[in-house]
A tleap script that builds the chain and sets N, CA, C and O, in Angstrom:
source leaprc.protein.ff14SB
mol = sequence {
  NMET SER LEU LEU ASP PRO ASN TYR LEU LEU
  SER VAL LEU LEU VAL PHE VAL ARG ILE SER
  GLY LEU LEU LEU ALA ALA PRO PHE PHE ASN
  GLN GLN SER PHE SER VAL ARG ILE ARG VAL
  LEU PHE ALA PHE VAL LEU ALA TYR SER MET
  ALA GLY LEU VAL ALA GLU PRO PRO PRO ARG
  TYR ALA PHE HIE ALA PHE GLY PHE MET ALA
  ALA VAL GLY VAL GLU ALA MET THR GLY LEU
  VAL ILE GLY PHE THR ALA GLN PHE LEU PHE
  LEU ALA VAL GLN PHE ALA GLY GLU ILE ILE
  GLY PHE GLN MET ALA LEU GLY ILE ALA GLN
  VAL PHE ASP CPRO
}
set mol.1.N position { 56.904 59.669 73.962 }
set mol.1.CA position { 56.086 60.808 74.650 }
set mol.1.C position { 55.547 61.928 73.519 }
set mol.1.O position { 56.332 62.629 72.880 }
set mol.2.N position { 54.360 61.977 73.397 }
set mol.2.CA position { 53.817 63.010 72.628 }
set mol.2.C position { 54.071 64.293 73.134 }
set mol.2.O position { 54.154 64.471 74.350 }
set mol.3.N position { 54.234 65.424 72.130 }
set mol.3.CA position { 54.403 66.686 72.801 }
set mol.3.C position { 52.962 67.369 73.242 }
set mol.3.O position { 52.884 68.404 73.903 }
set mol.4.N position { 51.897 66.643 72.784 }
set mol.4.CA position { 50.655 67.239 73.184 }
set mol.4.C position { 50.152 66.469 74.316 }
set mol.4.O position { 48.970 66.581 74.639 }
set mol.5.N position { 50.947 65.698 74.947 }
set mol.5.CA position { 50.551 64.643 76.066 }
set mol.5.C position { 50.175 65.673 77.325 }
set mol.5.O position { 51.042 66.450 77.727 }
set mol.6.N position { 49.023 65.652 77.849 }
set mol.6.CA position { 48.600 66.688 78.882 }
set mol.6.C position { 49.627 66.485 80.047 }
set mol.6.O position { 50.123 67.488 80.561 }
set mol.7.N position { 50.017 65.059 80.550 }
set mol.7.CA position { 50.989 65.063 81.538 }
set mol.7.C position { 52.331 65.877 81.159 }
set mol.7.O position { 52.874 66.546 82.038 }
set mol.8.N position { 52.840 65.827 79.923 }
set mol.8.CA position { 54.004 66.465 79.402 }
set mol.8.C position { 53.804 67.775 79.734 }
set mol.8.O position { 54.544 68.358 80.527 }
set mol.9.N position { 52.727 68.369 79.115 }
set mol.9.CA position { 52.553 69.842 79.206 }
set mol.9.C position { 52.465 70.390 80.510 }
set mol.9.O position { 52.950 71.490 80.772 }
set mol.10.N position { 51.814 69.614 81.429 }
set mol.10.CA position { 51.513 70.232 82.866 }
set mol.10.C position { 52.713 70.028 83.362 }
set mol.10.O position { 52.918 70.873 84.234 }
set mol.11.N position { 53.841 69.129 83.197 }
set mol.11.CA position { 55.108 69.186 83.776 }
set mol.11.C position { 56.001 70.267 83.244 }
set mol.11.O position { 56.808 70.849 83.969 }
set mol.12.N position { 55.851 70.524 81.995 }
set mol.12.CA position { 56.713 71.722 81.318 }
set mol.12.C position { 56.299 73.032 82.201 }
set mol.12.O position { 57.115 73.726 82.807 }
set mol.13.N position { 54.853 73.253 82.166 }
set mol.13.CA position { 54.176 74.314 82.821 }
set mol.13.C position { 54.744 74.452 84.249 }
set mol.13.O position { 55.091 75.588 84.571 }
set mol.14.N position { 54.881 73.521 85.095 }
set mol.14.CA position { 55.232 73.465 86.573 }
set mol.14.C position { 56.654 73.766 86.708 }
set mol.14.O position { 57.112 74.409 87.653 }
set mol.15.N position { 57.336 73.298 85.759 }
set mol.15.CA position { 59.016 73.482 85.806 }
set mol.15.C position { 59.002 74.846 85.310 }
set mol.15.O position { 59.724 75.593 85.970 }
set mol.16.N position { 58.378 75.400 84.317 }
set mol.16.CA position { 58.329 76.608 83.678 }
set mol.16.C position { 58.192 77.753 85.019 }
set mol.16.O position { 59.001 78.667 85.174 }
set mol.17.N position { 57.214 77.546 85.778 }
set mol.17.CA position { 56.802 78.233 86.846 }
set mol.17.C position { 57.965 78.295 88.024 }
set mol.17.O position { 58.403 79.379 88.412 }
set mol.18.N position { 58.344 77.249 88.465 }
set mol.18.CA position { 59.526 77.090 89.074 }
set mol.18.C position { 60.785 77.897 88.731 }
set mol.18.O position { 61.288 78.723 89.493 }
set mol.19.N position { 61.242 77.583 87.527 }
set mol.19.CA position { 62.332 78.502 86.886 }
set mol.19.C position { 62.041 79.933 86.878 }
set mol.19.O position { 62.930 80.739 87.154 }
set mol.20.N position { 60.762 80.331 86.556 }
set mol.20.CA position { 60.554 81.705 86.420 }
set mol.20.C position { 60.618 82.364 87.775 }
set mol.20.O position { 61.139 83.478 87.843 }
set mol.21.N position { 60.116 81.759 88.915 }
set mol.21.CA position { 60.230 82.140 90.085 }
set mol.21.C position { 61.660 82.339 90.632 }
set mol.21.O position { 61.998 83.340 91.265 }
set mol.22.N position { 62.516 81.244 90.319 }
set mol.22.CA position { 64.089 81.317 90.489 }
set mol.22.C position { 64.614 82.680 89.695 }
set mol.22.O position { 65.257 83.512 90.334 }
set mol.23.N position { 64.373 82.853 88.521 }
set mol.23.CA position { 64.809 83.774 87.737 }
set mol.23.C position { 64.296 85.143 88.169 }
set mol.23.O position { 64.960 86.158 87.956 }
set mol.24.N position { 63.047 85.167 88.809 }
set mol.24.CA position { 62.585 86.482 89.341 }
set mol.24.C position { 63.417 86.883 90.669 }
set mol.24.O position { 63.570 88.075 90.936 }
set mol.25.N position { 63.907 85.958 91.425 }
set mol.25.CA position { 64.539 86.411 92.792 }
set mol.25.C position { 65.933 86.249 92.691 }
set mol.25.O position { 66.637 86.652 93.617 }
set mol.26.N position { 66.506 85.644 91.561 }
set mol.26.CA position { 68.199 85.188 91.647 }
set mol.26.C position { 68.860 86.486 91.492 }
set mol.26.O position { 68.367 87.447 90.902 }
set mol.27.N position { 69.987 86.453 92.051 }
set mol.27.CA position { 70.900 87.713 92.180 }
set mol.27.C position { 71.388 88.125 90.679 }
set mol.27.O position { 71.557 89.312 90.399 }
set mol.28.N position { 71.582 87.207 89.839 }
set mol.28.CA position { 72.062 87.751 88.661 }
set mol.28.C position { 71.116 88.115 87.482 }
set mol.28.O position { 71.411 88.922 86.600 }
set mol.29.N position { 69.955 87.436 87.566 }
set mol.29.CA position { 68.937 87.644 86.604 }
set mol.29.C position { 67.982 88.782 87.046 }
set mol.29.O position { 67.350 89.352 86.156 }
set mol.30.N position { 67.838 89.120 88.170 }
set mol.30.CA position { 66.704 90.190 88.455 }
set mol.30.C position { 67.422 91.576 88.337 }
set mol.30.O position { 66.978 92.538 88.965 }
set mol.31.N position { 68.388 91.674 87.638 }
set mol.31.CA position { 68.944 92.995 87.465 }
set mol.31.C position { 68.258 93.757 86.069 }
set mol.31.O position { 67.673 93.039 85.258 }
set mol.32.N position { 68.340 94.982 85.874 }
set mol.32.CA position { 67.664 95.677 84.828 }
set mol.32.C position { 68.375 95.367 83.422 }
set mol.32.O position { 67.897 95.632 82.319 }
set mol.33.N position { 69.633 94.740 83.682 }
set mol.33.CA position { 70.308 94.439 82.375 }
set mol.33.C position { 69.753 93.387 81.398 }
set mol.33.O position { 69.982 93.374 80.189 }
set mol.34.N position { 68.881 92.374 82.175 }
set mol.34.CA position { 68.111 91.408 81.497 }
set mol.34.C position { 66.702 91.880 81.195 }
set mol.34.O position { 65.961 92.152 82.140 }
set mol.35.N position { 66.318 91.984 80.059 }
set mol.35.CA position { 64.859 92.413 80.021 }
set mol.35.C position { 64.024 91.255 80.308 }
set mol.35.O position { 64.572 90.158 80.412 }
set mol.36.N position { 62.910 91.354 80.433 }
set mol.36.CA position { 61.742 90.484 80.682 }
set mol.36.C position { 61.485 89.574 79.739 }
set mol.36.O position { 61.078 88.474 80.112 }
set mol.37.N position { 61.654 89.816 78.440 }
set mol.37.CA position { 61.273 88.977 77.332 }
set mol.37.C position { 62.710 87.931 77.389 }
set mol.37.O position { 62.625 86.727 77.147 }
set mol.38.N position { 63.737 88.469 77.672 }
set mol.38.CA position { 64.908 87.418 77.583 }
set mol.38.C position { 64.796 86.417 78.911 }
set mol.38.O position { 65.111 85.232 78.801 }
set mol.39.N position { 64.360 86.931 80.084 }
set mol.39.CA position { 64.107 86.019 81.084 }
set mol.39.C position { 63.086 84.986 80.823 }
set mol.39.O position { 63.304 83.801 81.072 }
set mol.40.N position { 61.975 85.413 80.326 }
set mol.40.CA position { 60.944 84.530 79.895 }
set mol.40.C position { 61.357 83.338 78.914 }
set mol.40.O position { 61.160 82.132 79.067 }
set mol.41.N position { 61.968 83.995 77.888 }
set mol.41.CA position { 62.485 82.989 76.861 }
set mol.41.C position { 63.489 82.033 77.360 }
set mol.41.O position { 63.408 80.852 77.022 }
set mol.42.N position { 64.543 82.497 78.230 }
set mol.42.CA position { 65.405 81.720 79.136 }
set mol.42.C position { 64.698 80.762 79.860 }
set mol.42.O position { 64.985 79.565 79.833 }
set mol.43.N position { 63.770 81.250 80.516 }
set mol.43.CA position { 62.872 80.277 81.640 }
set mol.43.C position { 62.206 79.049 80.624 }
set mol.43.O position { 62.194 77.862 80.951 }
set mol.44.N position { 61.776 79.466 79.606 }
set mol.44.CA position { 60.956 78.503 78.758 }
set mol.44.C position { 61.834 77.574 78.160 }
set mol.44.O position { 61.620 76.365 78.256 }
set mol.45.N position { 62.934 78.093 77.469 }
set mol.45.CA position { 64.082 76.977 77.107 }
set mol.45.C position { 64.375 76.046 78.186 }
set mol.45.O position { 64.251 74.841 77.964 }
set mol.46.N position { 64.759 76.473 79.361 }
set mol.46.CA position { 65.256 75.659 80.443 }
set mol.46.C position { 64.109 74.745 80.791 }
set mol.46.O position { 64.335 73.543 80.931 }
set mol.47.N position { 62.867 75.243 80.944 }
set mol.47.CA position { 61.599 74.308 81.412 }
set mol.47.C position { 61.347 73.275 80.181 }
set mol.47.O position { 60.779 72.211 80.432 }
set mol.48.N position { 61.691 73.523 79.080 }
set mol.48.CA position { 61.291 72.529 78.145 }
set mol.48.C position { 62.309 71.629 77.941 }
set mol.48.O position { 62.055 70.499 77.525 }
set mol.49.N position { 63.568 72.034 78.211 }
set mol.49.CA position { 64.746 70.942 78.193 }
set mol.49.C position { 64.803 70.259 79.535 }
set mol.49.O position { 65.449 69.216 79.633 }
set mol.50.N position { 64.200 70.749 80.537 }
set mol.50.CA position { 64.484 70.181 81.893 }
set mol.50.C position { 63.238 69.158 82.217 }
set mol.50.O position { 63.264 68.356 83.150 }
set mol.51.N position { 62.200 69.305 81.347 }
set mol.51.CA position { 60.798 68.546 81.709 }
set mol.51.C position { 60.986 67.172 81.454 }
set mol.51.O position { 60.240 66.347 81.982 }
set mol.52.N position { 62.042 66.787 80.588 }
set mol.52.CA position { 62.265 65.574 80.553 }
set mol.52.C position { 62.869 64.798 81.664 }
set mol.52.O position { 62.848 63.569 81.745 }
set mol.53.N position { 63.413 65.624 82.524 }
set mol.53.CA position { 64.282 64.886 83.633 }
set mol.53.C position { 63.237 64.614 84.813 }
set mol.53.O position { 63.558 63.859 85.730 }
set mol.54.N position { 62.084 65.184 84.787 }
set mol.54.CA position { 61.305 64.959 85.944 }
set mol.54.C position { 60.826 63.584 85.722 }
set mol.54.O position { 60.238 63.208 84.707 }
set mol.55.N position { 61.151 62.783 86.855 }
set mol.55.CA position { 60.761 61.203 87.044 }
set mol.55.C position { 59.378 61.014 87.114 }
set mol.55.O position { 58.888 60.269 86.265 }
set mol.56.N position { 58.649 61.525 87.936 }
set mol.56.CA position { 57.102 61.055 88.205 }
set mol.56.C position { 56.316 62.077 87.433 }
set mol.56.O position { 56.780 63.189 87.182 }
set mol.57.N position { 54.977 61.638 87.017 }
set mol.57.CA position { 53.939 62.464 86.523 }
set mol.57.C position { 53.472 63.230 87.445 }
set mol.57.O position { 53.578 62.869 88.617 }
set mol.58.N position { 52.862 64.439 87.119 }
set mol.58.CA position { 52.120 65.357 87.951 }
set mol.58.C position { 51.101 64.840 88.733 }
set mol.58.O position { 50.431 63.932 88.240 }
set mol.59.N position { 50.797 65.304 90.062 }
set mol.59.CA position { 49.873 64.706 90.753 }
set mol.59.C position { 48.586 64.722 89.921 }
set mol.59.O position { 48.422 65.395 88.903 }
set mol.60.N position { 47.620 63.828 90.530 }
set mol.60.CA position { 46.319 63.903 90.133 }
set mol.60.C position { 45.485 65.169 90.195 }
set mol.60.O position { 44.848 65.698 89.283 }
set mol.61.N position { 45.616 65.534 91.423 }
set mol.61.CA position { 45.062 66.839 91.824 }
set mol.61.C position { 45.264 68.114 90.933 }
set mol.61.O position { 44.466 69.040 90.790 }
set mol.62.N position { 46.539 67.959 90.346 }
set mol.62.CA position { 46.824 69.155 89.386 }
set mol.62.C position { 45.914 69.453 88.005 }
set mol.62.O position { 45.904 70.534 87.417 }
set mol.63.N position { 45.147 68.249 87.611 }
set mol.63.CA position { 44.087 68.516 86.631 }
set mol.63.C position { 42.717 68.974 86.781 }
set mol.63.O position { 41.817 69.031 85.943 }
set mol.64.N position { 42.734 69.354 88.257 }
set mol.64.CA position { 41.604 70.125 88.656 }
set mol.64.C position { 41.802 71.695 88.979 }
set mol.64.O position { 42.912 72.172 89.216 }
set mol.65.N position { 40.764 72.348 88.966 }
set mol.65.CA position { 41.050 73.889 88.914 }
set mol.65.C position { 41.754 74.406 90.180 }
set mol.65.O position { 42.705 75.186 90.134 }
set mol.66.N position { 41.251 73.945 91.250 }
set mol.66.CA position { 41.811 74.331 92.717 }
set mol.66.C position { 43.407 73.532 92.841 }
set mol.66.O position { 44.378 74.100 93.339 }
set mol.67.N position { 43.434 72.490 92.430 }
set mol.67.CA position { 44.655 71.663 92.576 }
set mol.67.C position { 45.670 72.194 91.611 }
set mol.67.O position { 46.866 72.053 91.864 }
set mol.68.N position { 45.247 72.824 90.470 }
set mol.68.CA position { 46.024 73.288 89.628 }
set mol.68.C position { 46.803 74.611 90.237 }
set mol.68.O position { 48.016 74.776 90.360 }
set mol.69.N position { 45.728 75.492 90.574 }
set mol.69.CA position { 46.286 76.594 91.225 }
set mol.69.C position { 47.315 76.410 92.519 }
set mol.69.O position { 48.337 77.067 92.711 }
set mol.70.N position { 46.853 75.488 93.247 }
set mol.70.CA position { 47.823 74.996 94.583 }
set mol.70.C position { 49.136 74.519 93.807 }
set mol.70.O position { 50.222 74.868 94.269 }
set mol.71.N position { 49.094 73.792 92.731 }
set mol.71.CA position { 50.314 73.035 92.189 }
set mol.71.C position { 51.241 74.231 91.705 }
set mol.71.O position { 52.431 74.189 92.017 }
set mol.72.N position { 50.759 75.282 90.967 }
set mol.72.CA position { 51.293 76.425 90.450 }
set mol.72.C position { 51.893 77.264 91.674 }
set mol.72.O position { 53.099 77.496 91.762 }
set mol.73.N position { 51.048 77.655 92.513 }
set mol.73.CA position { 51.543 78.233 93.826 }
set mol.73.C position { 52.635 77.675 94.447 }
set mol.73.O position { 53.571 78.398 94.790 }
set mol.74.N position { 52.647 76.411 94.651 }
set mol.74.CA position { 53.844 75.648 95.315 }
set mol.74.C position { 54.993 75.759 94.492 }
set mol.74.O position { 56.053 76.062 95.039 }
set mol.75.N position { 54.960 75.561 93.256 }
set mol.75.CA position { 56.158 75.625 92.263 }
set mol.75.C position { 56.720 77.101 92.436 }
set mol.75.O position { 57.926 77.312 92.573 }
set mol.76.N position { 55.833 78.035 92.422 }
set mol.76.CA position { 56.345 79.478 92.491 }
set mol.76.C position { 56.986 79.881 93.716 }
set mol.76.O position { 57.918 80.684 93.775 }
set mol.77.N position { 56.399 79.233 94.791 }
set mol.77.CA position { 57.075 79.603 96.116 }
set mol.77.C position { 58.317 78.971 96.056 }
set mol.77.O position { 59.285 79.638 96.423 }
set mol.78.N position { 58.513 77.741 95.644 }
set mol.78.CA position { 59.667 76.996 95.600 }
set mol.78.C position { 60.872 77.837 94.846 }
set mol.78.O position { 61.978 78.079 95.331 }
set mol.79.N position { 60.477 78.153 93.778 }
set mol.79.CA position { 61.270 78.937 92.795 }
set mol.79.C position { 61.706 80.186 93.567 }
set mol.79.O position { 62.869 80.568 93.703 }
set mol.80.N position { 60.584 80.774 94.059 }
set mol.80.CA position { 61.234 81.979 94.864 }
set mol.80.C position { 62.158 81.816 95.968 }
set mol.80.O position { 63.155 82.529 96.087 }
set mol.81.N position { 61.826 80.826 96.836 }
set mol.81.CA position { 62.842 80.417 97.890 }
set mol.81.C position { 64.241 80.072 97.375 }
set mol.81.O position { 65.250 80.506 97.930 }
set mol.82.N position { 64.268 79.401 96.461 }
set mol.82.CA position { 65.737 79.095 95.823 }
set mol.82.C position { 66.278 80.259 95.297 }
set mol.82.O position { 67.481 80.444 95.482 }
set mol.83.N position { 65.611 81.111 94.657 }
set mol.83.CA position { 66.269 82.347 94.428 }
set mol.83.C position { 66.488 83.263 95.518 }
set mol.83.O position { 67.433 84.043 95.398 }
set mol.84.N position { 65.770 83.308 96.578 }
set mol.84.CA position { 66.114 84.354 97.536 }
set mol.84.C position { 67.202 83.573 98.415 }
set mol.84.O position { 68.059 84.313 98.896 }
set mol.85.N position { 67.304 82.408 98.668 }
set mol.85.CA position { 68.411 81.626 99.118 }
set mol.85.C position { 69.734 82.186 98.404 }
set mol.85.O position { 70.662 82.634 99.077 }
set mol.86.N position { 69.767 82.137 97.046 }
set mol.86.CA position { 71.000 82.437 96.411 }
set mol.86.C position { 71.296 83.835 96.298 }
set mol.86.O position { 72.411 84.273 96.018 }
set mol.87.N position { 70.210 84.569 96.537 }
set mol.87.CA position { 70.500 86.196 96.824 }
set mol.87.C position { 71.053 86.266 98.241 }
set mol.87.O position { 72.064 86.956 98.371 }
set mol.88.N position { 70.605 85.723 99.228 }
set mol.88.CA position { 71.155 85.722 100.647 }
set mol.88.C position { 72.625 85.357 100.634 }
set mol.88.O position { 73.448 85.981 101.303 }
set mol.89.N position { 72.930 84.339 99.863 }
set mol.89.CA position { 74.439 83.923 99.811 }
set mol.89.C position { 75.211 84.899 99.238 }
set mol.89.O position { 76.284 85.184 99.770 }
set mol.90.N position { 74.833 85.486 98.199 }
set mol.90.CA position { 75.419 86.570 97.557 }
set mol.90.C position { 75.614 87.857 98.515 }
set mol.90.O position { 76.668 88.485 98.615 }
set mol.91.N position { 74.564 88.103 99.117 }
set mol.91.CA position { 74.651 89.191 100.040 }
set mol.91.C position { 75.808 88.992 101.342 }
set mol.91.O position { 76.553 89.861 101.796 }
set mol.92.N position { 75.702 87.741 101.713 }
set mol.92.CA position { 76.591 87.392 102.845 }
set mol.92.C position { 78.127 87.458 102.385 }
set mol.92.O position { 78.967 87.921 103.157 }
set mol.93.N position { 78.450 87.022 101.206 }
set mol.93.CA position { 79.715 87.354 100.604 }
set mol.93.C position { 80.072 88.723 100.331 }
set mol.93.O position { 81.221 89.118 100.533 }
set mol.94.N position { 79.100 89.523 99.855 }
set mol.94.CA position { 79.346 91.022 99.747 }
set mol.94.C position { 79.435 91.595 101.015 }
set mol.94.O position { 80.335 92.431 101.086 }
set mol.95.N position { 78.749 91.408 102.117 }
set mol.95.CA position { 78.939 91.894 103.380 }
set mol.95.C position { 80.107 91.346 103.931 }
set mol.95.O position { 80.745 92.154 104.606 }
set mol.96.N position { 80.600 90.170 103.845 }
set mol.96.CA position { 81.783 89.875 104.335 }
set mol.96.C position { 82.926 90.694 103.757 }
set mol.96.O position { 83.825 91.142 104.469 }
set mol.97.N position { 82.864 90.869 102.495 }
set mol.97.CA position { 83.788 91.701 101.795 }
set mol.97.C position { 83.977 93.167 102.244 }
set mol.97.O position { 85.077 93.719 102.276 }
set mol.98.N position { 82.796 93.758 102.592 }
set mol.98.CA position { 82.745 95.112 103.116 }
set mol.98.C position { 83.404 95.232 104.518 }
set mol.98.O position { 84.180 96.137 104.825 }
set mol.99.N position { 82.972 94.121 105.414 }
set mol.99.CA position { 83.557 94.104 106.712 }
set mol.99.C position { 85.008 94.059 106.758 }
set mol.99.O position { 85.708 94.770 107.479 }
set mol.100.N position { 85.483 93.030 105.804 }
set mol.100.CA position { 86.933 92.965 105.560 }
set mol.100.C position { 87.659 94.052 105.126 }
set mol.100.O position { 88.816 94.268 105.487 }
set mol.101.N position { 86.871 94.922 104.172 }
set mol.101.CA position { 87.427 96.335 103.789 }
set mol.101.C position { 87.408 97.220 104.800 }
set mol.101.O position { 88.391 97.946 104.954 }
set mol.102.N position { 86.472 97.304 105.529 }
set mol.102.CA position { 86.549 98.111 106.693 }
set mol.102.C position { 87.530 97.902 107.661 }
set mol.102.O position { 88.078 98.866 108.195 }
set mol.103.N position { 87.866 96.538 108.002 }
set mol.103.CA position { 88.871 96.241 108.837 }
set mol.103.C position { 90.293 96.706 108.316 }
set mol.103.O position { 91.180 97.104 109.072 }
set mol.104.N position { 90.408 96.615 106.988 }
set mol.104.CA position { 91.614 97.078 106.494 }
set mol.104.C position { 91.869 98.444 106.223 }
set mol.104.O position { 92.938 98.788 105.720 }
set mol.105.N position { 90.696 99.505 106.607 }
set mol.105.CA position { 90.757 100.906 106.535 }
set mol.105.C position { 90.631 101.054 105.109 }
set mol.105.O position { 91.281 102.039 104.758 }
set mol.106.N position { 89.991 100.410 104.015 }
set mol.106.CA position { 89.904 100.867 102.734 }
set mol.106.C position { 88.854 101.886 102.446 }
set mol.106.O position { 88.772 102.538 101.405 }
set mol.107.N position { 88.065 101.954 103.471 }
set mol.107.CA position { 86.852 103.027 103.285 }
set mol.107.C position { 87.441 104.426 103.990 }
set mol.107.O position { 86.658 105.326 104.296 }
set mol.108.N position { 88.699 104.525 104.195 }
set mol.108.CA position { 89.057 105.702 104.786 }
set mol.108.C position { 89.242 106.855 103.675 }
set mol.108.O position { 89.256 108.064 103.909 }
set mol.109.N position { 89.385 106.211 102.369 }
set mol.109.CA position { 89.527 107.164 101.419 }
set mol.109.C position { 88.341 108.070 101.064 }
set mol.109.O position { 88.493 109.130 100.457 }
set mol.110.N position { 87.135 107.594 101.477 }
set mol.110.CA position { 86.070 108.421 101.170 }
set mol.110.C position { 86.061 109.612 102.292 }
set mol.110.O position { 85.462 110.663 102.064 }
set mol.111.N position { 86.797 109.372 103.579 }
set mol.111.CA position { 86.923 110.472 104.563 }
set mol.111.C position { 87.661 111.628 103.982 }
set mol.111.O position { 87.163 112.754 103.962 }
set mol.112.N position { 88.844 111.360 103.509 }
set mol.112.CA position { 89.969 112.368 103.136 }
set mol.112.C position { 89.622 113.056 101.823 }
set mol.112.O position { 89.394 112.321 100.862 }
set mol.113.N position { 89.566 114.152 101.690 }
set mol.113.CA position { 89.373 114.934 100.431 }
set mol.113.C position { 90.614 115.521 99.997 }
set mol.113.O position { 91.080 116.492 100.594 }
set mol.114.N position { 91.217 114.972 98.941 }
set mol.114.CA position { 92.702 115.787 98.790 }
set mol.114.C position { 92.576 117.009 98.337 }
set mol.114.O position { 93.572 117.715 98.178 }
savepdb mol mol.pdb
quit
């Protein structure tokens, strides 16, 4: 497989868009401690390394203008949904910890001022 093969480049781009959407919404990578350059570089390295794992070639409609925009939009939304799902799971665990702390009266320390 050539590195300049249009099918391979399109698969790398679509995987890059999906991983970028995931990193945009993922709970660990959307913090300010990771700069945008690091996130883009990480997404590109992951996309380039994972593009070979894509079993089927990109759809034929992705080589046309509107089909390309639709494919990029679908991949971006898929990545965002995966990232937001991971964020909701982390928020559920955090909320459960807050409820447990409230039930154990760990928040009462904020009420009393020594």
